[in-house]
C-alpha positions in Angstrom: 92.7 105.5 118.3 94.6 105.6 115.4 93.9 102.3 113.4 97.9 101.9 112.6 98.0 102.0 116.7 95.1 99.5 117.2 97.2 97.5 114.8 100.5 97.5 116.2 98.3 96.8 119.8 97.2 93.4 118.2 100.5 92.8 116.3 101.7 92.6 120.1 99.0 90.5 121.8 99.5 88.1 118.7 103.2 88.1 119.2 102.4 87.8 123.5 100.3 84.6 122.4 103.1 83.2 120.2 105.3 83.5 123.0 102.7 81.7 125.4 101.6 79.1 123.4 105.7 78.1 123.0 106.3 78.7 126.8 103.0 76.5 127.0 103.9 73.0 125.0 107.1 73.8 126.0 106.5 72.3 129.6 104.4 69.9 131.2 101.3 71.6 131.8 97.3 71.0 132.7 95.4 70.1 129.3 93.2 73.5 130.5 95.9 75.6 130.8 96.7 74.5 127.3 93.3 74.7 125.9 93.3 77.9 126.7 96.2 79.1 125.4 95.7 77.4 122.2 92.2 79.4 121.9 94.2 82.5 123.1 96.6 82.1 120.0 93.8 81.1 117.4 91.4 84.4 118.5 94.7 86.7 118.4 95.9 85.6 115.0 91.9 86.2 113.8 92.0 89.6 115.7 94.9 90.4 113.5 93.9 88.6 110.2 90.7 90.4 110.8 92.6 94.0 111.7 94.6 94.1 108.3 91.2 93.6 106.5 89.4 96.3 108.2 92.0 98.5 107.3 91.6 98.1 103.3 88.1 97.8 104.3 87.0 100.8 106.6 85.0 99.0 109.1 83.7 100.1 112.4 85.8 99.7 115.4 82.9 97.9 117.1 84.1 94.7 115.7 87.8 94.9 116.8 86.0 95.9 120.1 84.0 92.9 120.5 87.3 90.8 119.7 89.4 91.9 121.9 86.6 91.3 124.8 86.7 88.0 123.8 89.8 87.6 124.1 90.5 89.1 127.2 88.0 86.8 128.8 90.5 83.9 127.7 93.3 85.4 128.4 91.3 85.9 131.9 90.8 81.6 131.2 94.0 81.3 130.9 95.7 83.4 133.8 93.2 81.3 136.0 94.1 77.9 134.7 97.8 78.9 135.5 97.0 79.8 138.9 96.0 76.2 139.5 98.1 74.7 137.8 101.0 73.1 140.6 104.6 73.0 139.3 104.1 74.8 136.4 107.2 76.6 134.7 107.9 80.0 135.5 108.2 80.6 132.0 105.1 79.7 130.8 103.3 81.6 133.2 104.9 84.9 132.9 104.0 84.5 129.0 100.4 83.9 129.8 100.5 87.1 132.1 102.3 89.3 130.0 99.5 88.1 126.9 96.6 88.9 129.2 98.1 92.8 130.4 99.2 93.7 127.2 95.1 93.0 126.5 94.1 94.2 129.4 95.5 97.5 129.0 94.4 97.9 124.7 90.8 97.5 126.4 91.4 100.3 129.0 92.4 102.1 125.6 89.4 101.1 123.6 86.7 102.1 125.8 88.3 104.8 127.0 88.5 106.1 123.5 
């Protein structure tokens, strides 16, 4: 995967995480879901910063691969928290699902290399 493609995908993931964070803050959601979405948002922002600095420094993709794996694990937990939450705002659930889908898609692409 080209560096600019990776950067674009990470930017999209960060945007999805932003959307999820806004959607979760807007409604009443279980603390566990809020915590997972906050963590997802922080990890996505960190991945974006690392991706930006990696392009200048030419680091290996191993670190990015590891970050994407961590992002997916957090997204899995957020998705799980969504499924156990009752009366969850559909917008919040959609935002979490979208972030999860973006991350999973990138992970598959990276693994196929």
